[in-house]
C-alpha positions, 0 to 999 in steps of 0.5 A: 499499499502506498500513502502519499498524504503528507499530512499528519493526521491523514498519515497516521489515520491511514497506517492505524486503519489499514496496518491490523488488515494486513497479511503477515509481509505486507508492506506500507510505504509512507511517501515524503518521510524526511525528519525536518523536511518540507512535509514533516507532518507524514514523517511525524506520523509515521514515527508515531506510528513505528513507535507505538507498534514497536516496528523498526523505522526504516526509511529508504532513499530519505524519504520512503518510510517503510512498514512491514507487517510481521 
């Protein structure tokens, strides 16, 4: 799944809504996850979500936040 909303509340809502419905091995990619970047809301929501779920925070290409369902 791709989350490309850039704003804190919609990104966090999308992550919380979808994660528990995903099959193991499923992946969510959140765009614009750059700490302190122009779209800080996406990163803040991603970081909060991964911390709350005790998931590893993985940022690829300096902007793509990955969530892998275990």
